[in-house]
N, C-alpha and C positions, 0 to 999 in steps of 0.2 A: 504494500500500500504506500502511495506517495505521501511525503510530509504534508502537502497541501490537502490531500484527501483526508488524511488522519485528522488534521486540524479542523477541517470542515465538519467531520463527524462529531468531534468534541463540541464545536460551536452549536450544532443542532441539538445535541444531548443537553448541554448547559441551558440553552434557551427553553427547551421543554421543561427541564427540572425547575428553572427559575419561575416559570409561569405557575406550575403546580404549587411551589412553595409560597409565592406571593398570595395566591388565592387561599391557601390553607391558613396562613398567618392572619390574613384579613378576616376570614370567617371565624377563626378562634377569637380574635380581638372583639369582633361584633358580638359573639355569643357571651363574652364575659363583660360586655359593656365598657370595654377599654378603648382609648384612642387607637387609631389605626397604627399598625406596626408595619415595618417594611423589611425587605430583603434586598440586598444588592445582587448584581449579576452573579450567578452561581449559587444563590440562595443563602449566603452567609449573613447572619445578623451582625450589626456593628454596635458596639457599646457606645454610650454617649460620652464616656470619659475621654478627655482630650479634644473634644470638638470645640472650636472657637466660635463658629457661626453655624446655626442650624435654622433652616428656612423650609417651610412648606410652600410649594408652588402648585396651585390648582389650575389646570387648563380647563376653562369653563366657557360656556355660551352666555352672552350677555347682550344688553342694549345700551348704547352710549349716544348722547347727543353730540354729534359732530358738526352738523349744519342746522340752520333753522328748520323747524318742522319735525317730522317723524324721527324718533331715535333710530340709529343704525344698528342692525344686528351684527355682532362681532364675536370673534373668539379671542380670549385674552388670558393672560396669566394673572391670577390673584395670589399675592404673597402674604405669609404670616411668619413673623420672626419668633422663633421658639427659644433661641439662645444667641447671645452676642450683643454688641453695642447697638443702640437704637439707630445709629447712622448706617448700619449695614443694609437696611432695607428702606427704600424711599419710593413710595407709590406716587404716580402721577394723579392729580386730582381730576376726576371726571374725564378720564382718558382711556382708550383701549390699549395703549402700550403697556407692556409688562413693567414691573417695578425696576428701579435701578438698584442693583446689588453692588455694594462697596465692600471690598475686602483688602487685606494687606498680604503682601508676599510672605509666605511661610505659614499662614494660617491654615488650619485644618477646617474644611467646610463640609457640612452635610446638607444636602438639598433633596427633599422628598417631592417627586413629581407625582401628582394624583390626577389621573386622566378622567375628566368629567365631560369629554367630548363624545360625539356619536361615532367616532372612528379611532383607529390606533394612532398613537403619537409617541414621540421621544424627544428629548432636548439635546441639542448639540451646543457645547460651550465653545463658541467660535474663537479660535486663536489660542486656546489654552493647551498647555502641554500636559497630557493626561494619559493614564492607562486606557487601553482600547475599550474596556467595559464601562468607562466613565465618560467617554468622548461623545456618545450619542450616535453610534452606528445604527443604520436602519434595522439591522437584525435584532436589535434590542427593543424595538417598538412594543409598547404595551397596549392591551385592549382597553376599551371603556371600562371604568371601574377599578382598574389596576393601579398599582403604585410602583414606582422605580426609585430606588434610593441611590443617590450619588454621594460618595464619600471620598474626598480627595484633598491633598495639600496643594495650595496655590504656589506654583513654581515660577510663574511668569514675572517678567519685569513689570514695573508700573506702566499702565497703559489703558487704552479705551478698547475693551473687548465687548462681546455681546453674546446673547443666547437666543436660540430660535428652534422651532421643530425641525426634525429630520427624518420623517418616515418616507420610505421609498415611494415615489409616484404621487405623493400628497404634500410635499414640502411647499410648493408654490401656492397652493390653495390655502394651507394653514397659515403661512406668513401673511398672505394677502388679507385674510380675514382678521388679522391683528396680533398673532402670536409672535412677539419679539420683545426683548428687553436688553438693557445695558448691564455689563459686568465690568466694573471699574476697579482696577488694581492699583494700589499705592505701595511705595517702598521708601526706604531711608534715603536713597539717592535722590529721588524726586522731592521728598520733603525738605531736603537741604537747599533746594533752589528757590524757595519762597515764591513759587508760581501762584497765580491768582486762585483763590479758593472760595468756598461758600457760594454766594449769589453771583460771584464773578467768574465762576467755573461753570460754563453753560453747555450741557449736552444738546445737540441738535440732530435729531433723527429725521432724515429726509426720505419721503416715500411719495409714490404717485398712486392715485386711485381713481376709479370712475364710479359714479353713483347712478342709480335709476331714478325715476320720477318720485319714488317713495323714500328716497335717501338711503337705499340699500346698496352695499357694495355689489358690483357685477364682476364676477370672475368666470369667464367662459360660460358654461351652462350650470355652474354651481351657485349655491346660495349659502349664507351663513346659518340658515335654518336647518341645514344638513341634507337637503334634498335638491335634486337638479331643478333648475328653473323650468316652469311649464309655460311661461309667457313668451310666445314667439316674437312679440313686439318689443321685448326688453332690450335695452342697449347692450351691445357686445363691447369687448375691450378694444378690438382692432378696428372696428368701424361701427358707428351707431346703427343699430338695426341688424347687424350681422352676428347672430348668436350661433348659428349652425353652419354646416357646409364648409365652404372654402375658408371663410373668415375665421371660424373657430379652429379649423385644422392648422391654419397658418399661425394663429396666435399660440397654440400649444407648441408649435415647432420653433417659432422665432422669439417668443417671449411676450408677456402681457404688459402693455403700456397703459397707464391711466391717463385721464385728461385733466386731472387736478393735482397740484403739488401740495403735499401736506408736510408740515414741519412740527415735530412732536405731537402728531395726531391731529393737527388743525390745518384746514385749508386757509389760504390767504393770511398766513401767519405774520404777526408783527410783535416786536418786543421793545420795551423801553429799557435802556441801559445807562449806567452812570458813565461820566466822562473820566474813565480810568482804565487801566489794563484789564483785559479779560482773556480767559482761555476758552476757546470755542472748540468743542469736541464734535466733529462732523462724522456721522455714519450714514452711508448710503444703504438704507434698508429696503430699497425698491426691489421688485422682483427682477426687472430686466433693464430699467432705464439707467443711462449714464448721465453724469453731470459735468459740465465744464464751468467751474465756479470762479467768479471774479466779482470785485466790487464795481458798482455802476460808474464810479468816477475814475476807474483805472488805477486806483491805489494798489501797490503791491501787497500780496498776501505773505505773511511771515509764518512759516511752518516750523513747529517744534517737535512734532511726533507723527509717526505713521502707525500702521496696524499693530506692530509689536513694541510700541513705546517710543521713548525719547530718541531724537537724533543726537549726534555728537555735538552739533551746533545748529543754531537757527539758519534757515535758508529762505530765500524769497523766490516767489513765482508771480508772474503777471496773472496767471490762472492755474487752476488745479483740476486735473481729470480725476473723477471719482466714479469708479465702476461699482456694480453691486457688491456689497459686503466690505468694501474698503473703508478705512477710517483715516482721518487727518485731524490733527490738533493744531489750531492756529493761536498765535499770540496777536491780540489786537489792542492797540492803545487808542481807545475811543476819545482820549483827550486831545488827539490830533485835530478833531473837528469841533466846531463851536456848538454850544448848547442849542437845541432846537433843530439841528441838522437831521435829516432822514436819509439813512444809508440803505441801499438795496444790495443784497447778495443775490446775484443773478447767475443763470446758466447761459453761457454764450453759444452761438451757433457753431456747429462742427459737422463734418461729414463722416458718418459711421459706415459708409459703403452700402447702405441698404435702400437708397432712394428707388432703385429699380424694383426691388421686392415690394416696397411700400406702394408703388404705383400699381403693381399687379393685384394688390389686395384692396385697392380703392382708397388707401391712405388712412390716417388716424387723425383724431382731433388735435393731438399734440405729439407729433412724430419725435422719435429720438433724434437728437441733434438740433432741434428747433430752439430758438432763444426764448427765455421766459424769466420772470422774477421768481425767486425762491423764498426770500425772507426780507422783511423791512425792519430796520432797527432805528428807533427814535432816541436821540441823545438828550438825556436829562442833565441834571447837575452833577456834583461830585468833584472831588479833587483829582488832579491828573495822576499823581503817584509816579511809580517807576515807568519811564518812557520806553525802555527797551528790555527785551528778555535777556537772561544771562547768556553770555557769549560762549560758555561751555555748559552743555546740558548733561552729557553722559559720556562715560568711557565706552565708546563704541568703535571697535576696530574695523578696519577695512576687510571685506571678505577675502579669504585666502583660498582661491579655487584649487590650488595645487594640493590641498589636503584631501581632495576627492579621490576615491579609489579608481574612478574612471575619468580623470581630468582630461585625458586626450581622446576619450571616446564617450561623449555625452549620450545618455539614454534619450531617444527621440520618441515623443508622444504626439502623434498627429491627431488633430481635432477634425473628425470626419463626419460625413453625412452620407448615408446610403439607404435607399428605399424609404426616404422620409423619416429615417431614424438616426439620431445622433449617436456618436461613439468616439472612442479613443483608439487609434490604430485599428479602426474598423470593428471594434468590439463594444457592445453596450454593457450596461451594468449587470453583474453577476453577484448576487448577494454574498456568496462565500468564496468567490473566485479571485485568484490573483495569478497572473502569468509569470513565467520565469523572469521576464523583463521587469515586472512589478514586484519582484522579491528582492529585499535588501538585507544587509547584515547589520545587526545591532552594534552600535558603537562606531559605525563608519559614516563617511560623508560621500555624497554623490552629486554629480551635475546632471540635471534634467533639462531637456529642451522641448518646450511646447511649440508646435508648428501649426500655423493657421493659414494653410495654403489654399488657393482657389481650386487647385487640382483635386483636392479631397473634399471640397464643399459641395453645395447643391447647385446643379446646373452650371458648374464652372464658377459659381460665386461663393463668397464666404462672408461672414459677419463677425463682429467682435465677440470675444469670450472672456469671462472674468474667472480665471482659474484659481481654485482654492485647494490647499493641501491640509488635511486634518492632522492634528496631533503635534504640530511643530510650527516654528517660524523659520523662514528661509531668507536668503539674500538674493536680490536680482543682480546678475553679473554680466548680462549682455543682451542687447536687442539688435535685430537686423530686420529690415523690411525690403521686400522685393520692389524693384523699380516701378512696376506698374501700379503700385499702391502709394507711391511717394506723395502724390498731391493730397489725398485725403488724410494720410498720416501726418502731413504737415499742419493740419488743423488741430491736432491734439498733442503732438510729441513734446511741446514745451511745458505741458502740464503734468508730466509724470514725476513722481517723487520716489525714486528707487534707492535713495541713500540709506534708508533704515531697514529694520527687520520687518518682514512682510509675511502674511499668510494668504494673501489674495493678490493676483497680478492681472492687469488688463493685457490681453493679447489681441491686437488689432488685425484686421484683414491683411493678409500677406506678410504677417510678422512672425518671426521666430524669437522667442524669449528664453534665455538660459537662466536657471536658478541653481543656487548651491544649497543643499539640504543636509542636515545632520540628524542621524537616527539614534538618539540617546535615550537611555533609561527604560524604555517600555517596548517589549516585543508585542506582536499582535497584528490584527487586521484593521487598517484605517482607510477611509475613503479619500479620494481626490476627485475633483469635479469642477464643472463650470458653475459659477454662482448666479448665473442668469437662470432662475429657478425652473422655468419651463424646459430649458435645455437639460438641466440635471434630471428632472422628472422624466424626460423623454429619452434618457439613455446616456447623456454625456457625463457619466460618472463611472469610475472604476475603483478597485481597491488596490492598495499596496500592502505587502506582507513583510513585517519586520521579524527576522528569525535570529535566534541566539546562536 
């Protein structure tokens, strides 16, 4: 029996055993009138001793007032802090977004997921370095009424991470209906910098959504009530009035775009800020939309952190490209502007290479690459304070690609489309499968190259992909774009921020991107995939296997 086949059999056995144990423990607790008890993957109970933060997260159906009129049916995470400092859990008031979880590096965290949805779900702790049974692989999805216990030590650097569902084939739907939250990590290195805190540390979760005439989210033929839409007149995501047929098929394949931009769960968002330095933590939590972010007055953006935490030093960009799941932290001194000024954070026009496909589908109300405002900020009073960020942020070494065991022979992963199905090297997702190419040795480094070539795309065309690797942070070490794509590439390339640690990277049409990965601490099976969620759900996801 091969090693992979043996591991697959173990995975199947453990999953069945875990389901039986969770149901048995829950039934016993109910019979005794006790609070719900949990079991982690493999069915092992974990004692509370040594837990620094203990949170229950209920995935629930709810109604939230997002726009005037009828409340919107949503799916969301409701949190309850059972142990730890009160600052560890911060719920948004009257919002569908999940709570903000704040932890420190080195803390031991227990989080109980209770599934009160009408379908299976699981949580992925995006960007965290965790064992495979804590990472949120789809094979661990739990059925309605079940509980999954996460118990792990936070090993990541300070940074802006997040969490969201990850069941196979349902991730796009569940995120779209509202399941997402921020997971913010702090550490001593960050604390020593005296960066803006409290009300001057602003999380900004950017999403796009479409609503029907009753204020309900419209996602393909699905509804947050848990049943497929029966109204043929209801607006579709890719074209108003196109719920079925070609429009829906293309939306499932290309990605769902909403026609309204929401920031922190609110359309037409605006904030009042003091005239002093702020930290803006930007997360693109959209299913498929990319953003080319810039100030309306062309002031430069000062970047202090990326997906995996602080940069070595601040850097400036005229604009920043933010693809789905990417994060950027900005330092903004609002004291530069006079009181009463209204600033607009906007998304500028760019060419994503999909104009022809958009035309074939009849277009969208707000195409990817169209310009639009994202957020308005009104400047109030306040003292200016420190005008510039620290010039040294973190001890961050340059990536040393020569440590890779395959430095001269990068592994190639082609992003492919065949028979209207996405894949990697021509293969779609296999729940327990990993090829020899996708098998790595614990304790080593490798260089991978994602290739987004027209020859492997649909009808000779290709589209952007936002590639995410679970279980680790990587470094971007090279980009190359084919000459035929240089014009559209020129509309986005100045907005890449590749200098820091990353867990998600944008790969444009015609582009090859090389990354350096290190496989430390944890053996097991981890996904890697496109974070344009309909691509992921449609097959653009595979596993890599870390062997001891």
